N, C-alpha and C positions, 0 to 999 in steps of 0.2 A: 520240400521240407530243407532241405542244407542254404536254400539261400534264402529261404523266407529268415530262416533262423538267423543267417547276417546282415540281413536286411533290418531287422530289429537289432539288432546288437548295434549297426551301425547309428541306426535311429535312436537309439539311446544315449550312444555315447555323444552323438551329436546334440543332444536335447541338452546332457550333461554341460557341455563348453559352453552353454548359452548362459549357465548362471555361475561363471568364473567369478571368484571376488573380484579381479582386475577389470575385468567388463563392468561388476555394480556401480564401480567407482567413476562413473563418469561424470566430469562438472564444465561450468564453462561460467566466464563471468559475463553482464552483461553493465551497462552503462543509458540510460534514456532521461525521460522529463514529460510532465503530462501539465495537463494545463485542465482544471475542473470548475464547479460552482459550489463556493462553502457557504453555508448559513450558521451565522453565530446568534444563541438565544441568551437574554437575560433578563432579569425584571432589577429595572431600578426604582421605577415606585410602582404603584398602582397600575401603569401603563408597562405593555412589554416592548422589549428590546425584541425585535426579529428579523433579521434583513438578511441579505441576499450577496454576493460578492463575487467574481473572476480567481481564482486560484491559482498556484504554477508551483510544480515542485521537481527537483532533480533528483535521481537515484542512481546509484551503483549496486550490484550485488553479485551475489554469486551462488547458485544452481547446480545441486548435486544428486543423480540419480542414483537413486539406493536400489531400489525396486525396480520391474521394469511401467510398472500403473504409480509410484510414489515418488517422487522429488520432494528435495526440502533446499530451502534457501535461504540464505540472512542474505537481510538488505539495509542499507543508509542512504540518509536524504535529506534535501535540507524540502520546506515548504514555507509558499507565502500564503495564510489564506484571504489576502487583499485587504482593503479597508472600507467595511458596509459601515455605512453612516444612517443616523432618522433623528424627527425630531422626538424625544421623550419629552410630557408634562413641562411644552414649551423647549424645551433645551436642546440646541443642539449637539447628537453625541457622533463620534468616528471611534471605531473599534477596531485594533488590530494583532492578529496573531502570527507571528510566526516561529519556528524554530525546527530544530535538530533532530532526528528519528530512526530510532534502531529497530530492526523489525522480522522475524521470523517467521518464512511460509510453508505453508504445508499442500503441495501442487499436487492435482492428478490429470494425468493427460486421456482426452479420446482422440486417437488421429494427431493432427495441428492445434486440438483446443484443449486450451490449460482452464481447470476450474480449479481457486485457491481461495485459501483464508488466510488471514495474518491477525496476528498478534504481537506488539512491544510496547518501545516507551517512547516520548519524544520530551525533548528539554525544550521549551515553549520559552515567549517572551508576548505578551496580553498587556497590549496601550489603549488606553480609556481617552478621550479627549476630548471633556464637556467646553466648546465656543459659550465665548464670556463668563463663565465661574470662573476658570484660572483652578479648578479643581483636578488637573488632570492625574490619572494615576497609570502604575506600571506595576508586574505583576511577572514574575518569573516564578518557572519552578517543573515538576516531571509529572507529565500522565502521559496513564495509559494509552494505549492507539490498538485500534481492533477494525479489522475487514475483511470481505469477499469480496472476488470480482470472477471474470474470465477474460477468457486473452485467446489470441491466434497467434501461432510461430510461421512465418514463411520467409526461408532463407535465411539470412542470419540476423532480421529485422521481425520484432515484434509491435504486437498493439493488446490492449489491455482496454477494459473497463472495471472501474472498481469503485466501492461505496467504502469509507471510513467514518471512523467517530475516535473524536479523540477526547479524553474526561477527562476535560479541565476543573478544576477548583472552581475557580471563581465565575464559569458562566456555565448557564441551562444546558447547555447543549451545544456542540461543534462537531459539524459535519460536513462531509463533501464527497462528491460524486467526481471523479476522475474521468477524464481518454488520456491514453499514455502512450508514447512509443521507444522502443529501445533497441538498443541495438546488440548482438550476441557476438563475444570472442571466445 
């Protein structure tokens, strides 16, 4: 009886030590880049502009573990969604969307696998070039950024697949699928 009481007390104290605030606030920096497929959609005339192009991004962030199953991260980056082009109503149109972003992530981990949601904002530059018309347009502003994805961590490396939606006022839709790699410090 005395031994089981002693074992119970040791187990209880051991489990309480896992919940100390010093251990709960573990954080790490990371730096990465990604390649993806961006889709820009707009309506210029009766014909729709809906084109895809290769996109690139670079990002850095800080991930903080608050609970054993819940992490938070802050991420800043730069993205270039390519220069998709099409002919609409006989006019050749090239579009380009670039910008800097800042987002917060909520992450839950199952072993080395991460599931995450992302929300933030992007300071963007949206350019339209109409060949032959001399009507080039340049817009800039701030847009909401939303996303979700899944990632895997191994050693100091990580990989993730994600979907992002950017709510640009001048576009009907702007979305990107990403494949990214990052290094944890």
